[in-house]
N, C-alpha and C positions, 0 to 999 in steps of 0.2 A: 701721098705721104701720110704716114701713121700719125694719129693725134698724140700730142705729148701728154703724158700723165702729169697732173698737177700735184706736187709733193710739198707738204708743209714740213719745214725743219724747225722743230720746237726745242728751245734751249733756254738756259738761265735757271729760274726756279728758286724755291725758298730754302733749299738744303745748303749745308755747309760746303757742298761741292759745286756751287754756282759758277765759280771762276773756271773750274775744270770743264764744266759744260760748255762754256763760251769757247774754250780752246778746241774742243771736239767739234762743235758746230761750225766754227770757222774753217776747219780742215775739210769737213764734208761739203760746205758751200763752195769751196774752191775746187774740189775734185769731182763733184757729181757730174754726170754726163748730161750736159745741157741740150744735146741733140735729142734726148729721150724724155727729159723731164723739164716741166715749167716749175720753177722753185719759188716758194713763198716762205720767207723767214718769219718766225713767230717767236717773240721773246716773252719771258715772264720775269718780272723784277723780283728782287729778294723779298719784297713785301707781298708778292702774289698777284700783282697787276699784269694783265695780258696786253701785249703790244703788237700792233700791226706792223707792216713791212718797214716803213720809214723809221719808226721809233725802235723797232727791233734791230735795225742796222746800227742805230746810235748805241743801243745797249751792247751789241756785239763789239763795237769799236771802243768801248770804254767811256762813252760820253754820257755818264749817268746824270750829269747836270742838266742836259737838255730834256731828258726824260722826266727828271724830278720837277722841273719847272712846269711842264705840261700837266703832270699829275696834280700839282698844287693849284693850277688854274682850272682844274676840272675838265680837261680836254676829253671829249667823248670818244676819241680814238683810243684812249687808254682805258681799257674796259676790265672790270673785275671778272674773274673766271666764272663766277656764278651767273652773271648776266649772259656771258657767252653760251653757257649751257642752256639757260632758259630760252634764249631766242634762237638757238640752233647754231652751234659752234661752227660747222663747216662753211655756212654762208656768210658769217660775219667777218671772216678773215680777209683782209685787204689783198688785192692782187699785187704782183711784183711792180715796183715803181716804174712808170713809163708805159705799162701795158694798157691796151685799149679795151673798151667794152665794160659791161657790168660785172659785178662781183660773181665769181664762180665757186662752186663747192670744190673741196679738195678730193682727190682720188685716194690719197694715202697720207698718213702723218708719220714722220720719222722723229720720234721723241729722243732727244739727246739730253735727257734729264737724269743726271747721276744722283743716287742717294734718295733721301726722304722726299716724298711727294712726287717722285718721278720714276723711281725704280721699285717701288713697294706695292704696286697694284692700284694706287689711288688715281693716277692719271689714266691708267688703263681702263678703270671703271668709267671714267668720263668718256673715253672713246667708244666703249661698248654702248653707253646710253645714247651717244650721238650716232651710232651705227656706221662708224667710219673705220676703214682698214688702217692698221698701224703696224710699224716694225716692232718685233720683239715679242716677249712672252705675254700671256694674258694675265688676268687678275690673280688667279691662284698661283701660277708659276712665279710671277713677280713678287707676290707677298711671301711665298715660301723661300724664294731666293734671297730675300732681304733679312728674314728672321732666322738667325743662326740656330736657334733652339728648334724651331719647326723643321728647318733644313736637315739637321742632324737626325731627327726622328725619322724622316723620310729615307735618309741614307741607311740608317740602321735597319729599317723595314726591308730595304732592297739588299741587305747583307753586304753593304760596301764598307770597307775598313776605315774607321775613324778613330781619332785619339780619344782617350778617356776624358770626360768633362763633367762639370757640375754646373747646373743652372740654378741661379738664385734670383729672387725678386728683390728689387730695390728696397721694398718695405721690410723684407726679412733682414736684409743687411743693416738697415738703419735701426730696426727694433732690437736686434740681438747680434751685434758684431762678433762676439766671442763664439756664439753657436755657429754662425756662418763660417768663420775661419776654421773651426773644428771640423765642420762638414767637408770643407775643401781638403784639409790636411789628412782626413781619414781616407779619402778617395784618391788623392793625387800626391805626387812628390814634386818638390821644387827642382828646377824652375817651372813656373806656370805662366800662361798668357791669360790676361783678363781683358774681356771685350764687352762693349754694349751689344746686345743681341741684334739690334736694328740700327745699322749705320754702315756707311761705305768708306772707301779710301783709307781704311785703317785709323780713322779718327777715334780717339778715346781708348786706344789699345795700349797696354803696358805689359812688360815682362817683369814678373816678380821672382826674384831669386831666393827670397826668404819671407818669413812672417812679417818682418819690419816693412817690407815693400808691398806686401799683399793688401794691407789696409788702404794706403793711398791709391793703389791701383783700382780697388773696388770703388772708392770715392769718385775717382775720375770717370770710370765707366758709368756710374750712377747718374752723372750729369746728363748723359745722352740717351738713356733708355731706362724703362722700368724693369727690364730683364737683363741680367748679367750672366755672361758665360765665362767660366774658368776652365781652361784647357791644359791638359798635360803637355809640357814642353817635349819636343822631339829632339833627341841628340844629347841631352844631359847638360851639365854645367860647363863643360870644357869644349864641346863641339856644337856647331849650329846645324840645324836641319837644312837640307837642300830644298829650295823653293822652286817647284816646277809648275808650268802652266800650259794648258791646252785650249785652243779655240775650237768651239763647236758651231756648226752652221747647218740649218735645216729645220724642218718641221717634224713630220712623222717619221722621216728617214734621215736623221741627223748624221753628219760626218765630222770627224775629228781632224784637226791639223797636226803637223809635227809637234813634238814636245819642245818647249822652251824652258830656260832656267833663268831666274833672276839671282844674281849675286849681290846682296845688299851692301851698300857702302857703310851702313850702320849695323847694329847688332841684329836687327830684324827689319823687314820691309814695311816701315810705318809710313805715315803721311809725309813726313819730311823727306824720307828716303825716296819716296815715289815722285814728289813734285818740287822739292825745294833744294835738297842737298845734291851735290855731285858725288860720283863714286859708285853708284849702283850700276851694274853691268848686265845687260841681257845677253844670253848665250843661246843662239838658235841655229841648228837644233842642239838640244842639251846632250851632253856626253853620257849616253846610256847604252846598255846592251840592246840588241834588237828585241829581245824578250821583254825587257823592262819597258821600252818604248811602246810595244804592242799592248802590254798590260795597262799602261797608263792611259793610252788612247781609248781602249775599250771601256775603262772605268769612267772616263769623261763622258762618253755617250750614255752609259748607264745612269750616271748622275743627272744628266740632262733629262732623261726620260723619267727618273724617279721624282723629279720636281715638276713634271709636266711643263717643260719649257718649250719655247718656240723661237724661231728666227736665229738668235745668236746667244751665246754665253761664253764666258771664259771660266774654265774650271781649274781650280788651284789645288796643288798637292804638296805634301811634305814627305821627304824621304830621309831615312836615317843616313847620316853621312858615312858610316862605316859599318863593319860587322855584317849583319843580315840584310842591310839596305832595304828594310821594310818600307812600304809605300802606304801613306795614309791620305785619304781624300779630305781636303780642308774645307773648301766652300765653292759655291758657284756664284758668278757675278753676271746678272742678266742684262746689264747695260754698262759694259766695261768702257774705260777710256777709249776714245775713238779718233785721236789725232793720228797723223801718218806715222808717228814714232811710238805710238802706244803698242803694247804687246799684242792685243787682239789682231789688228791689221797686219802687224809684222809677222805674226805666226802664219797668217794666211798667205802673205806674200812669199814666205819661204816654202809654202806648200803649193804655190803655183797660181794663186788668185791675187791680182793686183788690187790696189786700193779703190780705184774707180769701179772696177768690175764687182768688187765686194759690196759696194754701196748699191749697185744695180741689183745684185742677187738678193740682198736683204729686202729691197722694195718689192721684188717679185715674190719672195716668200710671204711677205705681209699680205699681198693680194691673193695669193694661193690660200692662205689660212682663212682670210675673210670669206672667200668663195666657199670653202669647205663649211664654215660656220653658218653660212647663209642657207645651207641645205636643212638646217635644224628648224623644226616647227615648235613654237612656244605656246601655242594654244590648241585646245582640242578641236579637231575638225568636226564640222556639223554633218 
């Protein structure tokens, strides 16, 4: 009988998407193939404390009180991330409750950490230092996929179609608001979308229909990042852009799923529309011509490669609702929502890969990429 691979499912974290991470992790833990994998849940609190199996289950089940009491008591099982790194992360993680024998190293980590400190290259750097295989993009791809300014520069270099945009620094906006607004209005026309450059789940994003709304939108975005992105709205004042999504899977030879569409219950697909409000409707596959679908899927793979991504990504597009139906690449998401009803798994389900099989494939891709990187020599041979 083949040895089971030991997989750490890492969830929680310090970002504003902590709760979304818990939902994704719970779905993965429920669906993962236990005949192939020995599973170790690993939690990170909102304060950045790392939790072994038992306390990780408490975090996952919403029992923050039990975790907090242990933290206040100085329980050594609740360990700062820095200590885990210093003493060797893979060997400090506790085995599954009830299992026998000494602690064992992990074969691979599946990070389900959405947003800051989980999707931006920081946790990936920790895995690289620990020399452990992990699901998803590396340090560069993760950082580029989080920073909308850097991402757009890579898209432009690859000659992929993107909407007009202006990048502002928070310091520039605060020092000279009139100059910043003049710069936006010189380049773009209303309505515009204002975003923090580094954040996920549409947090801090606003649609500004005029100058009166632009200032407050920039103030909101500036709470979340030092770089602010202002994008030309697609579709104009009376019509909304179509929001299309493609799931990509693979390493050096990535494949694209069918194209899906989100019809927001609000004016655009913000955090509330994604997670709190009812009314947003996914349409899979999207109603497109064969030529449009082929173009969008090809662009998704090109975007994946342009940002040097690996494992998985959801690639988002905007399409003019009428007229020429022009298609614009919006962004990549390197660790998209991963519940069974999230768009990434649903797109693959519609393409012929079920949820449990998708988890297995991602773990296999992580090991494949780790093996490929292991061929690299980092010091001069004598």
